[in-house]
N, C-alpha and C positions, 0 to 999 in steps of 0.2 A: 275158669277152667286156667284164667293168668293170660291171656296174651298180651302180650307191647305192640303199644299203635302211635302210629305219629300223625298230626291233625293238622290238616291242612280245608282251607275255605272251601273244595267241596268235592271233599274225598279227605278215607286218612288209607294210609299205608299199615298192616298189619305184619307182624314177624310171626309166619311159623316155623320157623328155624329148627325147633322143637322139635316139628311132627315129619322130618326131610327123612328120616330114619323110620316111619312106618313104610317110607317107599319103596325101601330092599333097594339103593338106591348108594356105589360106595360116591360118584361124583355127586356133588354136592347140588349141585345146577340140575341136571339131567334130575335128581329128585323131583328137583324145583318143579320141573316141566311133569314131573309122575304126577304130584298131588295137584297140578291146572288139569289134567285128566283127568284124573274121578270127580275132581269139582263138574269138571265138563259133562261127564256121564249124569252127576245129579239137576244136571242143569241151569249151574250159575256158571256164568264164562266173569273173570277174574283175573287183572293183568299182573303177569311176573314180572319177577324184577326183575330178573334177566331182559327184557322188553322197554324196562325203564334205567337200566344200568346202573341198578344199584350197586354196589359197593360187593355186596357182600348176598350169597343165596337165600332165599326165604320173603322174604316182603314181596306182600302183593297190595293190588290196589284194589279200594272200595270204592262205586267213587255213587253218589246218593244223589241219583236223578228219578228214583222210583217212591210213592209210599211208604209210610213204613210200617207198614203188613208186608208188605213184596219184600223188602231190607229185611226182616225178620223172619223168612221162609227162608231166605239167600241166606241166610248167617245158618239156620238151623241145616240146614242141605249142605255145608260147609262144614261143619265140625261131622255132619254124620261122615264126610268124605272122608274129611284127614283121620279119622279113627281116635284110640284114647293115644293119649298122650306116653 
């Protein structure tokens, strides 16, 4: 899928900015909230860039506190929520 990411000690930050257009919002910070809401509807709770004071919208933080199978399921749900690029 080609998602940019930043590696940190116990988390990754993923850049979903290309998918903000799927939120049908002109304001990108609002679009980020819409994507987060869609992920929540899929039972994925992810930290938005806005709440992390990111410089630009579209960055989300994923924390690795679950087993691999749970993380894989969560990522699958993220992709279902954000839709095609």
